[in-house]
C-alpha positions in Angstrom: -10.7 12.4 -6.4 -10.3 15.7 -5.6 -7.6 18.5 -5.5 -8.0 21.9 -4.0 -5.2 24.6 -6.1 -5.6 27.8 -5.2 -6.6 30.0 -8.8 -3.2 31.5 -9.4 -1.2 27.7 -9.2 -3.8 25.5 -11.4 -1.2 25.8 -14.5 1.7 24.6 -12.6 -1.0 21.8 -10.6 -2.2 20.6 -14.0 1.5 19.9 -15.3 2.6 18.7 -12.4 -0.5 15.8 -13.4 0.1 15.6 -16.7 3.9 14.7 -15.9 3.0 11.7 -13.8 -0.3 10.3 -16.1 2.5 10.3 -18.9 5.5 9.0 -16.5 3.5 5.8 -15.4 4.2 3.6 -12.8 7.5 1.7 -12.8 8.0 -2.2 -13.0 8.9 -2.0 -8.8 5.2 0.0 -9.0 3.2 -2.1 -11.4 4.1 -5.1 -9.8 2.8 -3.7 -6.1 0.1 -2.6 -7.5 -0.9 -6.0 -8.9 -0.1 -7.8 -5.7 -2.5 -9.5 -3.8 -1.5 -11.2 -0.2 -3.2 -14.4 0.8 -3.2 -14.6 4.3 -4.7 -17.9 5.0 -1.8 -19.1 2.3 1.5 -21.3 3.9 3.2 -18.1 2.9 2.4 -14.9 0.9 4.7 -12.1 -0.9 4.5 -8.3 1.0 1.9 -5.4 -1.6 4.4 -3.2 -0.1 7.8 -4.5 -0.1 7.5 -7.9 -2.5 9.5 -10.1 0.6 8.3 -13.5 1.8 5.7 -13.1 4.7 5.0 -16.8 6.5 1.5 -17.6 7.3 0.1 -16.4 10.7 2.7 -13.1 11.1 0.8 -9.9 11.8 3.6 -7.9 10.4 6.2 -8.4 7.4 8.8 -9.6 8.8 11.4 -7.5 6.1 8.9 -3.8 5.6 6.6 -3.8 9.2 3.5 -3.8 6.6 1.0 -4.6 9.3 -1.5 -7.3 8.3 -4.5 -7.2 11.2 -5.8 -4.5 13.2 -5.6 -3.6 16.7 -8.0 -5.2 18.7 -10.8 -3.6 19.4 -11.0 -1.4 22.9 -13.2 -3.4 25.6 -13.1 -6.6 22.7 -12.2 -9.9 23.5 -8.4 -10.6 23.4 -6.8 -13.7 22.9 -3.6 -14.3 25.3 
């Protein structure tokens, strides 16, 4: 990871980074970071909102997170 900072803001940017590092992640952030969505299961947990996602859907019904890419332009599509 890189960070571009104006030379006169280096000290302030370093202080902000240290604050974030010291703060750590909240319980919700840790839970979300450790969530793996099994899209082949009958239902799974959304990594964004921790909601329940029924199998076979392309968006989380609670937060709208999309789990399937749009089809390639000119590629096959299901009707």
